[in-house]
DRENDRENLUM-741009 format. One record per residue (C-alpha): residue in three letters; x, y, z. Coordinates in pm, whole numbers, padded with zeros to 5 digits, always signed. Example, Ala and Ser with C-alpha at 12.3 -4.5 7.8 and 13.67 -1.06 7.14 Angstrom:
% residues 2
Ala+01230-00450+00780Ser+01367-00106+00714
//
This chain:
% residues 456
Met+00650+01958+01039Ile+00684+01870+01106Ala+00411+01656+01176Arg+00382+01376+00921Arg+00551+01069+00922Asp+00592+01241+01064Phe+00285+01090+01176Leu+00475+00807+01321Leu+00633+00633+01030Gly+00500+00825+00737Thr+00293+00741+00449Ile+00320+00555+00127Ala+00013+00583-00085Ser-00064+00727-00415Ala-00266+00731-00893Val-00471+00785-01174Cys-00330+01061-01401Ser-00082+01017-01679Val+00210+01248-01630Arg+00508+01142-01838Ala+00813+01328-01959Gly+00791+01418-02325Ala+00433+01292-02349Gly+00251+01592-02202Phe+00064+01625-01876Ala-00268+01485-01778Pro-00568+01706-01868Asp-00640+01974-01614Glu-00974+01820-01542Asp-00827+01485-01445Ile-00605+01654-01189Arg-00880+01879-01075Asn-01106+01578-01020Ile-00852+01439-00774Leu-00839+01771-00588Arg-01211+01806-00602Asp-01263+01466-00447Arg-01025+01546-00166Val-01169+01893-00098Asp-01541+01858-00173Arg-01612+01494-00096Ala-01357+01379+00162Arg-01331+01726+00320Gln-00962+01673+00382Ser-00869+02028+00282Leu-01022+02367+00220Gly-00795+02421-00081Ile-00512+02250-00272Val-00264+02365-00534Ala-00090+02092-00744Ser+00190+02152-00987Val+00330+01886-01220Phe+00654+01926-01409Asp+00898+01744-01639Pro+01187+01852-01858Ile+00941+02009-02105Gly+00741+02230-01870Gln+00501+02281-01583Lys+00133+02312-01521Thr-00056+02409-01211Val-00413+02319-01113Ala-00596+02437-00802His-00928+02369-00636Gly-01095+02510-00329His-01039+02832-00138Ser-00749+03001+00037Gly-00960+03076+00344Ala-00774+03407+00382Ala-00956+03731+00457Asn-00894+03860+00106Asp-01020+03533-00048Arg-00751+03547-00312Ala-00785+03270-00572Leu-00546+02977-00526Asp-00267+02958-00784Gly+00103+02886-00821Asp+00195+03203-00631Thr-00017+03124-00324Val+00201+03104-00012Phe+00194+02803+00225Glu+00394+02689+00520Ile+00596+02400+00382Gly+00696+02246+00715Ser+00949+01963+00691Ile+01026+02024+00322Thr+01250+02281+00487Lys+01478+01990+00581Val+01584+01949+00226Phe+01687+02314+00211Thr+01885+02260+00531Ala+02053+01951+00384Leu+02139+02148+00067Leu+02290+02419+00286Leu+02509+02158+00445Ala+02617+02019+00109Glu+02684+02377-00023Met+02903+02453+00279Val+03087+02124+00226Thr+03171+02225-00135Arg+03306+02558-00001Gly+03526+02377+00251Glu+03351+02546+00541Val+03240+02215+00700Ala+03282+01846+00638Leu+03015+01577+00653Asp+03208+01391+00924Asp+03258+01703+01141Pro+03110+01651+01490Ala+02823+01886+01553Ala+02991+01976+01881Lys+03276+02139+01686Phe+03057+02441+01606Leu+02869+02474+01933Pro+02974+02680+02235Ala+03233+02505+02452Asp+02992+02480+02747Val+02742+02273+02549Lys+02793+01910+02614Met+02676+01718+02308Pro+02553+01367+02385Ala+02761+01073+02255Arg+02741+00698+02281Ser+02997+00417+02261Gly+03259+00679+02193Lys+03081+00798+01881Gln+03000+01168+01835Ile+02706+01296+01640Thr+02829+01418+01301Leu+02673+01660+01055Leu+02600+01361+00828Asp+02419+01185+01109Leu+02196+01487+01161Ala+02123+01514+00784Thr+02030+01145+00749Tyr+01795+01114+01046Ser+02040+00890+01224Ser+02184+01109+01499Gly+02021+00908+01778Leu+01843+01225+01895Pro+01465+01200+01959Arg+01199+01347+01734Val+01146+01648+01956Pro+01330+01775+02264Asp+01176+01831+02607Gly+01010+02171+02631Ile+00802+02147+02308Pro+00438+02137+02423Ala+00225+01853+02288Asp-00069+02090+02257Gly-00091+02448+02158Asp-00145+02667+01853Asn+00221+02750+01795Pro+00425+02485+01983Tyr+00779+02575+01875Ala+00753+02953+01911Ala+00871+02985+02268Tyr+01149+02724+02249Thr+01480+02898+02308Val+01846+02830+02221Glu+01914+02807+02596Gln+01657+02527+02626Leu+01817+02351+02328Tyr+02158+02364+02482Ala+02036+02249+02821Phe+01856+01954+02661Leu+02164+01849+02462Ser+02388+01875+02765Gly+02164+01651+02974His+02038+01400+02717Thr+02139+01033+02694Leu+02126+00875+02354Arg+01938+00551+02310Phe+02126+00455+01989Asp+02482+00493+01867Pro+02505+00786+01620Gly+02491+00678+01260Thr+02339+00339+01324His+01963+00382+01369Tyr+01700+00574+01172Glu+01469+00792+01380Tyr+01292+01094+01225Ser+01403+01394+01423Asn+01290+01754+01401Leu+01541+01818+01681Gly+01822+01681+01464Phe+01746+01899+01164Gly+01675+02198+01379Leu+02017+02151+01541Leu+02178+02111+01199Gly+02033+02437+01076His+02143+02607+01400Val+02498+02472+01368Leu+02535+02579+01007Ala+02408+02929+01090Leu+02667+02952+01371Arg+02941+02844+01134Ala+02840+03103+00873Asn+02790+03373+01138Met+02448+03468+01009Ser+02083+03372+01080Tyr+01942+03052+00936Glu+01703+03254+00712Asp+01979+03481+00579Leu+02187+03173+00503Val+01904+03006+00310Val+01828+03316+00119Ser+02188+03398+00023Arg+02310+03045-00048Ile+02002+02875-00200Cys+01721+03114-00281Ala+01932+03377-00453Pro+02121+03135-00684Leu+01806+02943-00777Gly+01582+03248-00820Leu+01342+03168-00538Ala+01188+03505-00451Asp+00898+03366-00253Thr+01075+03117-00024Arg+01130+03280+00312Ile+01061+03250+00684Ser+00976+03620+00728Leu+00688+03706+00498Thr+00735+03999+00266Ser+00431+04224+00223Ser+00361+04058-00111Met+00391+03709+00038Arg+00155+03806+00321Glu-00108+03915+00071Arg-00081+03575-00097Leu-00068+03360+00217Ala-00334+03093+00239Gln-00504+03057+00576Gly-00404+02734+00746His-00655+02494+00887Leu-00660+02213+01137Ser-00747+01862+01009Asn-01111+01929+01104Leu-01109+02242+00876Lys-01110+02491+01162Pro-00871+02782+01113Ala-00520+02725+01253Ser-00248+02958+01375Asn+00067+02998+01174Trp+00374+02838+01323Asp+00693+03021+01424Ile+01005+02804+01470Pro+01290+03036+01568Thr+01539+02799+01735Leu+01474+02488+01528Ala+01414+02674+01203Gly+01609+02421+00995Ala+01348+02161+01072Gly+01044+02335+00927Ala+01022+02714+00929Leu+01010+02800+00559Arg+00709+02930+00362Ser+00699+02899-00013Thr+00483+02867-00326Ala+00424+02595-00586Asn+00605+02797-00850Asp+00915+02844-00628Leu+00917+02471-00528Val+00896+02365-00893Lys+01206+02582-00958Phe+01371+02413-00660Met+01278+02067-00779Asn+01394+02139-01134Ala+01728+02258-00993Thr+01775+01965-00759Cys+01646+01686-00981Met+01683+01783-01348Ala+01943+02057-01387Gly+02263+01983-01582Ala+02621+01990-01470Gly+02663+02368-01505Ala+02352+02463-01314Pro+02376+02664-00992Leu+02462+02458-00681Arg+02516+02148-00895Pro+02819+02018-00694Ala+02623+02055-00371Ile+02308+01902-00514Gly+02510+01601-00619Leu+02595+01525-00258Leu+02234+01493-00145Leu+02177+01138-00262Gln+02536+01020-00267Thr+02505+00879+00082Arg+02203+00670+00158Arg+02104+00502+00483Pro+01821+00257+00551Thr+01506+00334+00751Asn+01270+00108+00944Val+01011+00135+00672Pro+01018-00118+00385Arg+01145+00023+00053Trp+01248+00352+00210Glu+01599+00497+00225Val+01719+00839+00323Gly+01975+01060+00165Leu+02065+01405+00300Gly+01720+01539+00383Trp+01549+01343+00104Phe+01354+01019+00128Val+01374+00765-00150Leu+01083+00524-00215Ser+01164+00219-00435Ala+00841+00086-00586Asn+00684+00012-00926Lys+01025-00025-01091Asp+01095+00335-01001Glu+01257+00553-00735Ile+01061+00853-00609Val+01282+01112-00444Trp+01053+01302-00210Lys+00986+01496+00109Asp+00666+01607+00272Gly+00582+01848+00545Met+00308+01940+00789Thr+00252+02224+01038Gly-00057+02294+01242Gly-00247+02418+00937Tyr-00076+02291+00621Gly+00011+01965+00442Thr+00272+01965+00167Phe+00464+01730-00067Val+00745+01752-00327Gly+00856+01447-00526Tyr+01029+01335-00842Ser+01026+01012-01043Thr+01376+00917-01153Ser+01247+00678-01424Leu+00977+00901-01575Arg+01166+01226-01509Ser+00842+01383-01389Gly+00753+01531-01054Ala+00489+01704-00849Val+00442+01972-00588Val+00122+01956-00383Leu+00032+02219-00125Ser-00275+02214+00098Asn-00402+02471+00343Thr-00516+02202+00585Ala-00313+01974+00815Asn-00395+01649+00635Ser-00150+01455+00417Val-00146+01499+00042Asn+00130+01246-00008Asp-00080+01004-00212Ile-00167+01283-00456Gly+00195+01376-00489Phe+00314+01019-00549Asn+00035+00978-00799Leu+00125+01282-01001Ala+00494+01190-01001Asn+00423+00841-01131Pro+00071+00703-01198Ala+00182+00355-01100Asn+00132+00470-00742Lys-00230+00447-00646Leu-00440+00709-00468Ala-00537+00622-00117Gln-00869+00436-00086Tyr-01070+00459+00231Pro-01326+00207+00361Pro-01689+00309+00418Glu-01746+00484+00753Val-01989+00363+01020Thr-02141+00540+01317Val-02028+00437+01664Asp-02213+00492+01990Pro-02064+00795+02173Ala-02036+00593+02492Ile-01817+00339+02316Leu-01601+00621+02172Ala-01562+00766+02524Ala-01426+00436+02644Tyr-01139+00457+02402Ala-01014+00788+02530Gly-00671+00760+02688Val-00296+00733+02629Tyr-00147+00431+02446Gln+00230+00376+02452Leu+00379+00306+02107Gly+00742+00332+02210Pro+00965+00450+02498Asn+00931+00814+02396Phe+00621+00809+02176Ala+00258+00769+02271Leu-00081+00804+02100Thr-00332+01016+02288Ile-00695+00933+02196Arg-00963+01198+02255Ala-01333+01145+02214Glu-01612+01384+02122Pro-01975+01283+02062Glu-01964+01079+01739Arg-01593+01164+01672Leu-01255+01026+01775Phe-00913+01190+01747Val-00551+01077+01777Arg-00242+01279+01856Gly+00115+01147+01852Thr+00372+01286+02091Gly+00477+01634+01976Gln+00232+01627+01681Pro-00098+01790+01587Glu-00424+01608+01645Phe-00598+01415+01363Glu-00935+01256+01327Leu-00989+00883+01327Phe-01275+00740+01119Ala-01469+00422+01214Glu-01494+00126+00979Ser-01632-00091+01264Glu-01715-00046+01632Asn-01357-00094+01739Arg-01147-00046+01418Phe-01059+00302+01294Phe-00851+00447+01016Met-00672+00772+00935Arg-00708+00967+00615Met-00390+01167+00647Val-00173+00857+00636Asp-00229+00488+00563Ala-00272+00387+00925Gln-00535+00192+01123Gly-00597+00125+01489Thr-00801-00150+01660Phe-00909-00108+02022Leu-00887-00430+02225Arg-01036-00527+02561Asp-00920-00749+02849Lys-01117-01046+02985Asp-01321-00805+03201Gly-01424-00598+02898Lys-01202-00298+02974Val-01016-00132+02688Asp-00651-00206+02765Arg-00457-00178+02441Leu-00452-00047+02088Leu-00329-00249+01792Trp-00171+00004+01555His-00102-00078+01189Gln+00112+00147+00973Gly+00385+00105+00715Gly+00324-00271+00695Arg+00383-00321+01069Tyr+00151-00409+01353Gln+00228-00297+01703Tyr+00043-00345+02031Cys+00026-00018+02231Pro-00069-00076+02599Arg-00297+00176+02762Thr-00119+00375+03030Pro-00280+00423+03375
//
């Protein structure tokens, strides 16, 4: 959502087109060639819609198929699940409610919850709304009760389960001091804001954000028109996937939208002038920044900020069980991109590319074939952290990885024991003990190496 960096740390990758403010966009065919390579050659998606924009205008290029029963052509009005891009909408809701005086950034989240809910605290510090919005609450990525497997993992999670988890949870970090990506944190933030406004999260988003910005196709509940334009989601292996329902933690990743709506949203949040709708609230989103554990990354409220190539890219991505999405904006070039895929593989490198061509498209090594018996020996669970593990599953001639609370993705072999992912820039090397038994996995991502011992 809610998956990405979600696969673990996230991805930085990304370029080849020229998209510069005031200088026009890259030719359609250049953009289409990138999409064609991803869809037709790498088979990382069934269909992708990419929109580029700057202060002068917008263009949209699509390639592939929607996969829906009506086989509607992909375009800027095609509807996708946008997953964790929802978090920026939730952060903007918080900022909007701050400008109204309804909440304050330093308000404890507990202030708006029922009295019998015991919010976790540590070292005398309570979790504030700002902590939730900057991925630094100390809460884990997902709460207990979210199944690691399943077609629709958040659908059955209830408010009662959320309250019970919060009341019994012990924080590992002081609030406000440690970055940890948390769907739970943003789901809780959306829930708290909805309680404060005395309306549902969706009604709050529609009335406070979508209506002022003219976003008619950004909703959780699909209108009949949106349903007709909904692209079919697909797993990373291109098999059809179920749509996700996220009732309790909606603020973390429940929204659906289109490229055209998201370009409107990006124009409003990144390029609109002082008198534009929601401008005071939008100004709060990057006013506070906190560090992450990834080099060159900071977080604002909801947004991530990548500093590279003498530029800052303000961005967010998302992933559900069947969709991969990206929105981003170059502060130096004043150009941006929206990339929506109907398959659960990352499109971040395409988005970074189209926002600023100094970022390079991901390059993958040649694949090799590995004996199925060797692949079978790698199957198991490898512990990456106290609350996060990588589960490796083998099929004949194929290997898959799934992080705790995340969808499963395919690993591709570049040698007998070294594998890489295509959805993020990550690699894993399986290692053996002196007796030849596979006992650990060396995982490389975000510039860091980490040994992951195999659990019994």
